[in-house]
C-alpha positions in Angstrom: -39.5 22.4 22.0 -36.8 20.6 19.8 -35.4 22.2 16.6 -36.4 20.3 13.5 -33.4 18.0 12.2 -31.6 19.3 9.1 -31.4 16.7 6.3 -28.5 17.5 4.2 -28.5 18.3 0.6 -26.8 15.1 -0.5 -29.1 12.8 1.6 -32.1 13.2 -0.8 -34.5 13.4 2.0 -33.1 10.4 3.7 -32.9 11.4 7.5 -30.8 8.5 8.6 -28.3 8.9 5.8 -28.1 12.7 6.7 -27.4 11.6 10.4 -24.5 9.4 9.1 -23.2 12.0 6.9 -23.2 14.5 9.8 -21.6 12.3 12.0 -18.9 11.4 9.7 -18.3 15.2 9.0 -18.0 15.8 13.0 -15.6 12.8 13.3 -13.4 14.3 10.4 -13.6 17.8 12.0 -12.5 16.3 15.7 -9.9 14.1 14.1 -8.2 17.0 12.0 -8.5 19.6 14.7 -9.0 22.2 12.1 -11.0 24.9 13.3 -11.9 26.2 9.7 -13.4 22.8 8.9 -15.1 22.4 12.0 -16.9 25.8 11.5 -17.9 24.8 7.8 -19.3 21.5 9.4 -21.2 23.7 12.0 -22.7 25.6 8.8 -23.6 22.2 7.4 -25.5 21.0 10.5 -27.2 24.2 10.8 -28.4 24.3 7.2 -26.5 27.4 6.2 -24.2 25.3 4.0 -24.8 22.3 1.8 -22.4 19.4 1.7 -21.7 19.9 -2.0 -20.9 23.5 -1.2 -18.6 22.4 1.6 -16.8 19.7 -0.8 -16.1 22.6 -3.1 -14.3 24.9 -0.4 -10.6 25.3 -0.2 -10.8 24.5 3.3 -12.0 21.0 2.5 -9.5 20.5 -0.4 -6.7 21.3 1.8 -8.1 19.0 4.5 -8.1 16.2 2.3 -4.7 17.0 0.8 -3.4 16.7 4.4 -5.1 13.4 5.1 -4.6 11.7 1.7 -1.0 12.4 0.8 0.5 10.2 3.7 -1.6 7.4 2.5 -0.7 7.8 -1.0 3.1 8.0 -0.2 3.0 4.9 1.6 1.2 3.3 -1.2 4.0 4.3 -3.7 6.3 1.3 -2.9 3.2 -1.2 -2.3 2.7 -3.8 -5.1 -0.3 -5.5 -5.9 1.0 -8.6 -4.3 1.5 -7.0 -1.0 -2.1 -5.7 -1.0 -3.2 -9.2 -2.0 -1.3 -10.9 0.8 -2.6 -8.2 3.3 -6.1 -9.1 2.6 -7.9 -11.3 5.1 -8.8 -14.7 3.9 -12.8 -14.7 3.5 -12.9 -18.5 4.2 -11.5 -18.3 7.7 
């Protein structure tokens, strides 16, 4: 018999949203290669830990810092005009 699907806390009972959140968390864990983060994601998917609790961990904070810092650095020299020029034309 299959185990019941865990619906994560922030999904408010929405199983589809929960699956999307879990898929996203697993993708991030795979992309970062961080075993500590992957362990936390496993705890979320098993129901041991909520997404809110995950978001409050030092592991999550450090992982975000590593991912976001390069993006912010690249944006320091970017002007509003640069961003507008790179945006696709919605009429094409």
